[in-house]
N, C-alpha and C positions, 0 to 999 in steps of 0.2 A: 504494500500500500504506500502511496505517495503522501508524505507529510508536508504540510505547509507551515510556514513561519509567519506570524503576524509581526510585521516590521513597522506598523503604523506608529507604535509607541517609541520606536528608536530614532525617528526622524528628528533632526535638530535644526532649528532656524539659524542658518549661517549668516554672519554679518555681510552686508553688501557694501560696495564702494559708493560713497555719496558723491555725486557729481553736482557741483554748484551750478545753478541756473544763471545764465548771463544777464537776464533781465530783472532779477530781484533786487530792487533797492540800490543798485550800484550806480544808477544814473547813466547818462549817455557816455559812450566811449570817448576817450580823448581824441582830438583831431590829429595827434602825432602818429608815429609809426605803431603798427600793431605789435604786440609782444607775445611770446610763448607759442602756444599751438596755433594761434591765428597767423603769426608771422611764418610758421612752417607751412601752413595751408596756402598762404599767399605765394610763397616761394614755389610750391608745386604747381599752382594754378598758372603762375606767370611763365613757367617754363614751356616754350612752344613745342618741345618734343614730348610733352606729357599731356595728351588730351584729357580734360577733366569734364565730368558731366554731373548734373543733379537730376535725380529721378524723383518726381512728385507722384506718389501713389494716390489711388482713389480715396483712401481714408485720410489723406492730408499729410501723411508722413513723408519727409524729405530725406534723401540720402545722397550726399556728395561723394563721388568716387572717381578713381583714375586707374589706369593700367600701370602696374609697377613692372618694368621690364626685368628680365632675368639678368642677374649680375653674375658673370662667369667666375669672378674672383671668390665670392662667398657662396655661390650656389643658391642664393635667395632671390625671391621675386617670381616673375612669371605668373602673376595673379592680379586680380582686382583688389584695390585697397580703398578703404573708406576714410574720408576726412571728417573731423569733428563738425557735426551739423551746427551746433550753437556758434562756433567760431566763424564758420562760413556764412551763416545768416548775419552775423555781426559785420563781416566784411561787405556783404551785399547791402546792408542798411547804411553803411558809411560811404557807399559808392566806390569801393575799391575793386569790386568784381561785377561783371555784367553777365546776363543770360542771353543766349542766342535764340534762334528760331526753335519753336517747339516741335517735337516729334510725338504725335498723339497716338496712344494705344488705348484700348478700352479700359485697361486697369491702371495705366500710368501715363505720365507725360515726361519726356526727357528733354533737357535743355543742355546745350554746350555752355560751359562756364569759361569765361576769359577774364583776364586782368583788365581793369578799366584803363583806357588810354587817357592819360592826363594831358590837358591842354597846355601848350607852352605859355610861359609867363609873358604877359604883354609888356611888362616893365623891363626894359633892357637898356644897356648903355647907348646903343645906336639904333636908330629906326631901321626896319627891314626894308631896304630899297634895292631894287635890282640894279646891278652895275650897267652903266650906259655904254654902248658901243658907238664909235664914230660912224656916221652914215657913209655908205659907199656911193661914189658918183657913178652913175650909169655909164657904161662904156669904158671906164678907166681900168687899167690893168692892176691886178693886185700887187701890193708892194713887193712881194717876194719875186715877182717876175720882172720887175723894172731893172733896167740896166743903167748903170751910172755913166 
């Protein structure tokens, strides 16, 4: 006869890692450079060799991910890797990353994520004026063909 063991009493509630929420009472993010995991995520997104995507599922869940290439030296990689959603949402809210055109599926929508292109500062030492060329006289030989 097969005996069974009642293990329901032996289960123990294990502690879980507490992840702080980025939006709880901390106020808006500073306008300076992102730090920590947000800076790492921005570095991955800004790398043109690493296509990064965000998938928004029908239930509202978002997942930022990218393809991690195989590293022949360490033998790691060759898989999809997720980026921290809270940090990526913060980067998007501050305008550091943008979303591309959506690819719609019945259960999810996928967007390409790119680093935002920053406009060049309008305040510079010199105004941006194209250099002027001297006008050519019609019918005149170019200077390099003239004989002295």
